[in-house]
C-alpha positions in Angstrom: 0.0 0.0 0.0 1.4 3.4 -1.0 1.6 6.5 1.2 -1.7 7.9 2.4 -1.7 11.7 2.3 -3.7 13.6 4.8 -3.4 17.3 5.3 -1.4 17.0 8.5 -0.1 13.4 8.6 1.5 11.3 5.9 1.0 7.6 6.4 3.4 5.2 4.6 2.2 1.6 4.7 4.3 0.4 1.8 6.5 -1.8 4.0 3.4 -3.4 5.5 5.1 -4.9 8.5 5.9 -1.4 9.8 4.4 2.0 9.1 6.1 5.4 8.8 4.1 8.3 10.0 5.3 11.8 9.1 3.9 14.9 10.9 3.1 17.3 8.1 2.6 20.9 9.2 5.9 22.4 8.0 4.7 26.0 8.0 3.9 25.6 11.7 7.0 23.6 12.5 4.7 20.5 13.0 3.0 22.1 16.0 0.8 19.4 17.5 -2.6 20.9 17.3 -5.6 18.7 18.3 -6.5 17.6 14.8 -3.0 16.4 14.1 -2.7 14.6 17.5 -6.1 13.0 16.8 -5.0 11.7 13.4 -1.8 10.4 14.8 -3.7 8.6 17.7 -6.3 7.1 15.3 -3.6 5.8 13.1 -1.7 4.2 16.0 -5.0 2.5 17.1 -5.4 1.2 13.5 -1.8 -0.1 13.6 -2.5 -1.8 16.9 -5.5 -3.6 15.4 -3.5 -4.8 12.3 -1.6 -8.0 13.1 0.7 -7.5 10.1 2.1 -4.3 11.6 4.8 -4.9 14.2 6.3 -1.5 14.6 5.6 2.2 13.9 8.0 5.0 13.0 7.0 8.6 13.7 9.0 11.5 12.3 8.6 15.1 11.3 10.8 14.8 8.2 14.4 16.0 7.8 14.0 19.6 9.1 11.9 19.5 12.3 10.2 16.9 14.5 7.6 19.0 16.3 8.3 22.4 17.9 5.5 22.1 20.5 1.7 22.4 20.9 -0.2 24.9 18.8 -0.2 27.9 21.1 -2.8 29.7 19.0 -5.2 26.8 19.8 -4.3 26.8 23.5 -4.4 30.5 24.2 -8.1 30.9 24.5 -8.8 27.8 26.7 -10.2 28.1 30.2 -9.1 26.0 33.2 -12.2 23.8 32.8 -11.5 23.3 29.1 -8.0 22.3 29.8 -9.1 19.8 32.5 -11.7 18.3 30.1 -9.4 18.5 27.0 -9.7 15.4 24.8 -5.9 15.6 24.3 -5.4 13.9 27.6 -7.1 10.7 26.4 -5.1 10.9 23.1 -1.8 10.9 25.1 -3.0 8.0 27.1 -3.8 6.1 23.9 -0.3 6.7 22.6 1.2 5.5 25.9 -0.9 2.3 25.8 0.3 1.3 22.3 1.5 -2.3 22.7 3.7 -2.3 19.6 7.2 -0.7 19.4 7.1 3.1 18.6 10.2 4.5 17.1 10.9 8.3 16.8 13.2 9.7 14.1 14.1 13.2 15.3 15.6 16.0 13.2 15.6 19.6 14.3 13.4 20.8 17.1 11.5 18.5 19.5 10.2 21.0 22.0 7.3 21.0 24.4 4.6 18.6 23.1 7.1 17.5 20.5 9.5 16.4 23.2 6.6 14.8 25.1 5.9 12.7 22.0 9.5 11.7 22.0 9.1 10.6 25.6 6.2 8.4 24.6 8.3 6.5 22.1 10.2 3.3 22.9 13.3 4.0 20.7 14.5 7.4 19.7 17.0 8.0 16.8 18.2 11.6 16.8 20.0 13.4 14.1 23.1 15.5 15.0 20.9 18.6 14.4 18.2 17.6 16.9 17.3 19.8 19.8 15.2 18.8 22.8 13.4 20.9 25.4 10.5 21.8 27.6 10.2 25.5 27.1 6.6 25.9 28.5 7.9 28.0 31.5 8.8 30.7 29.0 5.0 31.1 28.4 4.1 31.0 32.1 3.1 27.4 31.7 4.5 23.9 32.6 4.6 20.6 30.7 1.2 18.9 30.7 1.7 15.6 28.7 4.5 14.0 30.5 7.2 16.6 30.1 7.9 16.7 33.8 7.0 13.2 35.0 8.3 11.2 32.0 11.2 13.5 31.5 12.5 13.0 35.1 12.2 9.2 34.7 14.1 9.4 31.4 16.9 11.8 32.2 16.9 12.0 36.0 15.8 14.7 38.4 18.7 17.1 37.9 18.5 17.3 34.1 14.7 17.4 34.1 14.7 20.3 36.6 17.2 22.3 34.4 15.2 21.7 31.2 11.8 22.5 32.7 12.7 25.3 35.0 15.2 27.2 32.8 13.4 26.2 29.5 16.8 25.4 28.0 17.3 23.1 25.0 19.8 20.3 24.9 21.6 18.9 22.0 21.3 15.4 20.5 24.6 14.4 22.1 23.5 15.8 25.5 20.2 13.9 25.1 22.1 10.7 24.4 24.3 11.1 27.4 21.2 11.9 29.6 19.3 8.8 28.4 16.6 10.7 26.4 17.5 9.2 23.1 18.8 5.8 22.0 21.4 6.8 19.4 22.6 9.8 17.4 23.3 9.6 13.7 24.1 12.0 10.9 21.1 14.2 10.3 20.5 12.8 6.8 20.5 9.3 8.1 17.9 9.6 10.9 14.8 8.3 9.1 16.7 5.6 7.3 18.2 4.3 10.6 14.7 4.4 12.3 13.2 2.4 9.5 16.1 0.0 9.6 15.3 -0.7 13.3 11.6 -1.1 12.4 12.5 -3.6 9.8 14.7 -5.6 12.3 11.9 -5.5 14.9 9.3 -6.6 12.4 11.3 -9.9 11.9 11.0 -10.8 15.6 8.3 -12.8 17.4 5.2 -10.5 17.9 4.2 -11.8 21.3 7.7 -11.5 22.6 7.9 -7.9 21.4 4.7 -7.1 23.2 5.8 -8.7 26.4 9.2 -7.1 26.3 7.8 -3.6 25.9 5.1 -4.3 28.6 7.7 -5.5 31.1 10.2 -2.7 30.6 7.4 -0.1 31.0 6.0 -1.9 34.1 9.4 -1.9 35.7 9.2 1.8 36.1 6.2 1.5 38.4 7.3 -1.4 40.5 9.9 -2.1 43.2 13.0 -4.1 42.0 11.6 -7.2 43.7 8.2 -6.9 42.0 9.7 -6.0 38.7 11.9 -9.1 38.6 8.9 -11.2 39.5 6.9 -9.6 36.8 9.7 -10.3 34.3 9.8 -13.9 35.3 6.1 -14.4 34.7 6.2 -12.7 31.3 9.3 -14.7 30.4 7.4 -17.9 31.3 4.5 -16.8 29.1 6.7 -16.8 26.0 7.1 -20.5 26.4 3.4 -20.9 25.7 3.9 -19.6 22.2 4.6 -21.5 19.0 7.1 -18.8 18.1 9.2 -19.7 21.1 9.5 -23.3 19.9 10.1 -22.1 16.3 12.9 -19.7 17.5 14.7 -22.3 19.6 14.4 -25.0 16.9 15.7 -22.6 14.2 18.7 -21.8 16.4 19.5 -25.5 16.9 19.0 -26.2 13.2 21.0 -23.1 12.2 18.3 -21.5 10.1 16.3 -18.2 10.2 13.1 -18.6 12.2 9.7 -18.0 10.7 7.6 -16.3 13.4 3.8 -16.4 13.0 2.6 -14.4 16.0 1.2 -17.5 17.7 
């Protein structure tokens, strides 16, 4: 299936086993207004329901990832409207995606853009990428994980500096802090992210889901409980046909053929 063009989101399904989603508001630096976030969320829900899709790449293209929320849209909202904003459910939906979500980041990933990064499982950053939570400059604070998820990703000290001073950090600083998985040349970012998606798509689907679930759960559990959780999910993989296929393929020195069963 070829690329599906929407006004704000490009959806490339040509690889079938993984999709590439491109934020497409270049004149607004891919600001994540509600309609774009809704389309992104709806597409991730569609990917979750499609058994042939094993990973999703999200990018903003080669110039900018997403420079934040759409301030023009937010400026007129009341406190009650913010509390009841449908965007909160959209962010929950993104966080509950059971399939690997890979970000390919070039240029700015600020505010809501950085929060989208924080919701991804693997982050490939170009050398030109810049990350930040500048909401304080507008008299605001992060509202979609940019304080809570950020502190878990980079630690209290770095999160405090980024959120309180509103300073951006470079791709290399983000790598050192633990915000991104790897840094590549700017022109290689999307290619590297899709290469990872291709590799992931060749793995056993149930194992992928359980690995992601266990790593995310570990952040909410004590070490003892997290290890017990891991042991149970590890045991669950032995109930799958893919587990037997993988071990037999290893013994027989051939590539495994996983079926998601």
